[in-house]
N, C-alpha and C positions, 0 to 999 in steps of 0.2 A: 306313600301314606296315608296315614288311617286316612278316612272320609270322614270319618265321624272325631270331632275334635276327645275329649277325655279333660278336659279341662278349664274352667271360668272364662267368661273374659276379660275378669276382675285380672288373671294372672298376664293375659295382652297387657294390662294397659303397666305394668312394672315395667323400671329397664331391663334391657338385654339382658344383659350382668344380674340382677338378682337371677332371675330364669336360669339363669347357667348354670350358678351355682345351687340354686337351690332342686335343679334335676341333680346336677354334676353328687351332693352331699345323697342323694334317693340313691342315686345309682349305685353310689357304693355300699350304703348300711341293706338294700335291699344283695345284692352279691356276696356281702360278707354276711347274712342273717338268714339270704331266701325271703319274700316271701309272706310265708306265715311268722315267722321271729323277727323280720324287723317292723320296731316301732316307730308310727307315725307322729306322737309326741316331741322322740327321740330324733326325727329330720329337721326337723324345727326347727327345735334348742339351734341341734349346730349353725344351723336354717340361717339365726339370727331371726327369728321369726316366732311370734306369738302362735298355739298352736292354734284359735281365732282367722288370722290371718291362710295356715296355711285350711282351715278349710274352706274356705270365701274363695281359697282358688282351687281347691277340689276336691269335691264331692267325695268321695270316698279313699281309701290306699289303692285300692286296688283301680282306680283310674286316675294315681300318681306310678303306678310302678308299668302300664301300658299307654301313659306320658312317658315315661325311660325308657321303652322299648322301642319307640316311637322315632323317637333322638336316636335312637340307635342303631333303628333302621338307614335313617336318614346315612351318618355315621359311614354304613356300609356301601349305600347309591356310590355317597361321596366316593368309596375308595375302590370302588367299581366301576367307578365315569371316571379316572382319572388312570383303568386300564388300559393304553395301546392295545386295542385289538383291530386294524385300520389290517388288511393285506395280509392277514392269517390265515390257515387252515383254520378246521374244526382242532388238529392235537395243539397247534400253534397256540391256536385265545384260551383253549381247555390249561394249558401249561401257567401260562399270563395269571389264568385265575388262582391256579393253585400254588403257584409264586405270591399272589396277589393275600390268597389264604390267610397260608406263614405272617406275613409282617402283619395285616389286620387283625389277626387274631393274640398277637402278642403285642402290637399297638394301644387294645382294648380289651383287654381280658374279662373285666369286671363286665361288661353287657356279653356276654360266647356265658358269663356265670348267670346272666339272668332269664336269657336262652332258656340255659339245660335246668334250674328251678322251673320256667311254663310249661316246659316238657315233661315233667312226673304229672305220675294219676293225678296222684289231690289237689292238681291248681290244671284238673278238665276243662275248664267251667272255660278259663284266663288262653289256653292255647289253641282251644279251636279260636279265638278271636283274631289271638297273636297268625297261628300257621298260617291260614287262609293267606292272610295278606304277604305274607315273607317268602312259602313255597313257591307261590303261584307265578311268582317275577320268572321264582330259578328255573320252574320248568316250562315257561313256555319258552324259555331263551334258552336251551335244551333241547326241548325239541328241535324248534325251531331248526338251530346247527348244525343238528343233525342229519334231518331229512334233506338239506342243502348239501350236508356232506355225504349224502347219497345219490343225492341225483348230480353231484362231480366223479361218481368214481373210487371215495378214498373212505367210503363204508361200507358194510357187508350189505348187502340185499337182502339175509334173513334174517338182521338185528331188529328186535322190534327193539323200535323210539321206543316208547312208555314206560318200562321193564331198564334200557341203555340207561335213559335218560334218571332214575330212582338212584341205582348203582354208579355210574354216579358225581352223583349231589352228595350223596350218601358218604365219598372217599373223600371229600374236600368237605362236606361238616365236620366229620370226625383227624381233620387232619389240624381244622383248630380248633377244637378241643382234645384235642393231643397237643396243644400247646400249653394252652390253660388255664384246662381242670386237671388236679395232682393226679384221679384218677385213668381220669385218661393219660396222663405223661406216664402214668408206672404202666399199662394197659399196653402205649409205646413198646415200652422198653423189651417188656415183655415177647413184643412178637418179629420184636427189631432188631432190636440191642441198645443195650443201656449207653452206646452214643443219640444215638436216634436225635437226641432235641440239637447234639448240636454241626450234625450235616443233615442243610437244608439241602443241596444239592444232588447228597444222595440218592433223598426224600421224596420228590422232583424228578431222576430220574427215573429211580423204581416204579412212583405214580405211573410217567408218564409209559413208560415202557409194558406196564397193565395193562392199560387204555388202546393201546394201539394192539397190542394181540388182539382183549375185545371189538373193537370193532372195523380192523384197517381189510380192506382185501386184501 
């Protein structure tokens, strides 16, 4: 999670139900209109609070957006934590993560829209704050797992661990976007076929075949 809280202490003093409502409405607004297009006055009105109260909770729209991103990250942590990775080798773990990515992206499509928005060049200041927190966890996990798999003799010695980590994470990330973003959905259909979104097992099998071919001894 973010080390620095992006909201004021007054936000912590209201009920959990009210906090959840404000965040959910803000997530929907940011996902639908983007950071630039979202209006904090509209968010406050939909949440049933005054604009004064909203600014009493968040100093800026940026702080509200980053709080929404952090809530999304908590959901992602919970989803990954629920995945059983015990007693599995590298490829077994990667398969579980691919399946989890499919499920998570469909359950929380708005969160992925926020992430996509934050990665645009127009929000470069925000993306720097978001990317380090989110991506470092994935990078460290994959690097450790590939190194361990090398020691087990499951991954070739000539594999560049950092480059492999980058490639694996990009494929899993695109798997998520391909289930949430209309652009990436169409892109998936162009590359894989019109029925790509209706055949999860084909996607999982194909991705794992690619990972094994790229890494295995």
